[in-house]
C-alpha positions in Angstrom: 118.6 84.9 126.5 118.1 83.8 122.9 116.6 86.2 120.4 115.2 85.8 116.9 113.6 88.3 114.5 111.3 87.5 111.5 110.5 90.2 108.9 107.4 89.6 106.8 105.6 91.6 104.1 101.8 91.3 103.7 99.3 92.9 101.5 96.1 93.8 103.2 93.3 96.3 103.3 91.6 98.0 106.2 89.5 101.0 107.2 89.9 102.7 110.5 87.0 103.6 112.8 87.8 107.1 114.0 86.0 109.8 115.9 87.2 112.5 113.5 87.0 113.0 109.7 89.8 111.2 107.8 90.4 109.5 104.5 91.5 106.5 106.4 87.9 105.7 107.3 87.6 104.5 103.7 88.8 101.0 102.7 92.4 101.2 101.5 95.4 98.9 101.3 99.0 98.8 102.3 102.0 96.6 101.7 102.7 96.1 105.4 106.0 95.1 106.8 106.0 93.3 110.1 109.1 92.8 112.2 108.4 90.1 114.8 110.9 89.6 117.7 110.8 86.6 119.9 113.0 85.5 122.9 113.4 82.6 125.2 115.8 81.8 128.1 115.9 78.2 126.9 115.6 76.7 123.4 112.8 74.3 122.7 113.3 70.6 122.0 114.2 71.5 118.4 116.9 73.9 119.4 114.8 77.0 118.5 113.2 80.0 120.2 110.3 79.5 117.8 110.1 78.1 114.3 110.4 80.9 111.6 108.0 78.9 109.4 105.3 78.7 112.0 105.5 82.5 112.5 105.3 83.0 108.7 102.4 80.6 108.2 100.4 82.0 111.1 100.8 85.7 110.0 100.3 85.1 106.3 97.4 82.7 106.9 95.5 85.2 109.0 96.4 88.6 107.5 97.9 88.4 103.9 95.4 89.5 101.2 92.7 90.0 103.8 90.5 92.9 104.7 91.8 93.2 108.3 88.4 94.5 109.6 86.9 91.2 108.6 89.6 89.0 110.4 90.6 91.0 113.5 88.2 91.8 116.4 89.4 95.4 116.9 90.0 98.6 115.0 93.0 97.5 112.8 95.4 100.4 113.5 99.1 99.6 113.2 99.4 99.8 117.0 96.6 97.3 117.6 98.0 94.9 115.0 101.4 95.0 116.7 99.8 94.2 120.0 97.8 91.3 118.4 101.0 89.8 117.0 102.8 89.9 120.3 99.8 88.3 122.0 99.4 85.5 119.4 102.9 84.5 118.3 104.9 82.1 120.6 107.6 83.8 122.6 107.0 87.1 120.9 107.8 90.2 123.0 108.0 92.9 120.4 106.5 93.7 117.0 106.9 96.6 114.6 104.2 97.2 112.0 105.1 99.5 109.1 102.0 100.4 107.1 103.8 102.8 104.7 107.2 104.5 104.4 107.8 106.5 107.5 104.8 105.2 109.4 105.7 102.6 111.9 104.1 101.5 115.2 105.5 99.1 117.7 104.3 97.2 120.8 106.6 95.6 123.3 105.5 93.7 126.4 107.3 94.1 129.6 
């Protein structure tokens, strides 16, 4: 099995839709750090699991300097963002999303 990991930082704002009172329901921003992990049993025709540049371009193109509520079709919690990355990046099986120091969510598919 081959493994690659890409770490990216994005700046983005969001507001959470919550069923309790929280300051996070107001629009606010983070400098998010995403750690994207991909794997493959065989390398592609270019000798890669996935192209780091394609991962970077996809994530930055969709999320960087965006209001995440405007570009994602779900409540943009760190957990939901991690799942979205895994579901949308080729060969991705795990993603960690750090929204601030000490606050990290991860999603890993079986």
